[in-house]
N, C-alpha and C positions, 0 to 999 in steps of 0.2 A: 298446873293443870297436867295430868300424866295422858302420854299417848297410845294409842291402843294398840300399836304396832311396834313388834320386838324390835331393840337397837342390831344396827347390822355389824355382823361379825366381820373383821376384813378376812380372816384367815379360812371361812367358808365360803366368802363372795370369790374369792380368788380362785377355790377347788370347785365350785360350782362353774366360775367361766370357763377355766381349764378343760374341764368333762365333757363340759358341753363343747367346746372345742375340739376335742380329740374325736369324740364320739360322733360329730358332724364331719371328721375330715379335715379341720381348719388347722394342718400342723403348725404354720408358722406362727397364729396366733397361740396357739398351745404354747411353743416354745418359750414366747417372750412371757409368761407367767411362771415359769419356770428355772430349776437353779443350771448354770450349766451344765454339772456334771450328768442333768437328768437328758440331756441332749440327744445320746446316743440310744435311748429308750424310745423315744420321740421319732429317731428315726427307722427305728426298729420297727414302732407300731404306724408306720405312714409305710414299710417296703411290703408291710403282709395286707395291705389293703388293697383287692381287686379292682380291675376296669366293674367288673359285672355289678359289683357291692356301692361304687359309684353313679355308675348309671342306672341300677335301680333305685337310688337314695335320692336322687335328683329327677329322674322322671316323677316317681309319684309325690313327691315333695314332703318328705316324711322326714322330720327334723327331731334329734334327739334335744330332750330337755329333762332338766331337772324338775322331779315331784316331791321328793325331801331330802331334807340334810339334816344330820347330827354332828354334833364335832366335841371332842374332849380334848383338853388342852392338857400337853405332858409337862412343860412348863413355862415360861415368858417366852420361848422363842419356836416349839413347835405345841404344834396339834394336830391330831387326828380327825381325818374328816370323812363321814360318809355318806356319798350322795344316792339317792337311788333315782334313775337315769331311765326314762320311759325313751321308747322307740329306739332302743339299738340294734341296726342290722347285726345280724348274725348268720354264719354259714352251717349249715348243718354237715355233718361229717358222713353221716350216714345218707340221706336223701341229695347231697352236696348242690340244696337248695337255701336261698336266703331266706329267713325271717324276719320279725321284728320282733323284739321283747322289752322287758324289766330288768336292769339290772344293776343291783348295789355292787359303786366301788368305792375302796378307800384310799385315800391319799394322804403323806404328811406334807402338811406346808409350814414351811418353816423362815422363821424373818431372820432378814439378810439386812442390814444397816436400813432400817426401816421401813422395809418391804416385804411383804410375805409371798413367797415364791413355791412352786408345788416342788417338792424332791422326790425323784423317782426313784426307788432301788433296784427297779426291774420291771418288766410291761405288766401293763396295767392287767391286773383280772378282776372278773367277779367275784360276789364271793357265793356263788352258785356252787 
């Protein structure tokens, strides 16, 4: 008997959890899903979140969520995963206001000792 749903891809699952944590400002859980060398970039991302962003996001109850995911296996231990993340808080440089948008973001997920982890080479950037 065949199943109607696709088999779970562990690299995609880790990327989805990681990006959901990052865009919802849950940096501790994002850290637990990443390599040790990625910590400096998570700390950097966290240092750039303003109190206004935290207040607006929690006040209106808008949480970022994954709406689509695709991946490309580079080899047995590296997968490039792109997730389209909805309800991401973005600060406009022109108006200094915060708005919510959908952002495609790509991360590399690497296999370390039978565990998939996100490896950040630099701060997260959308593909826009």
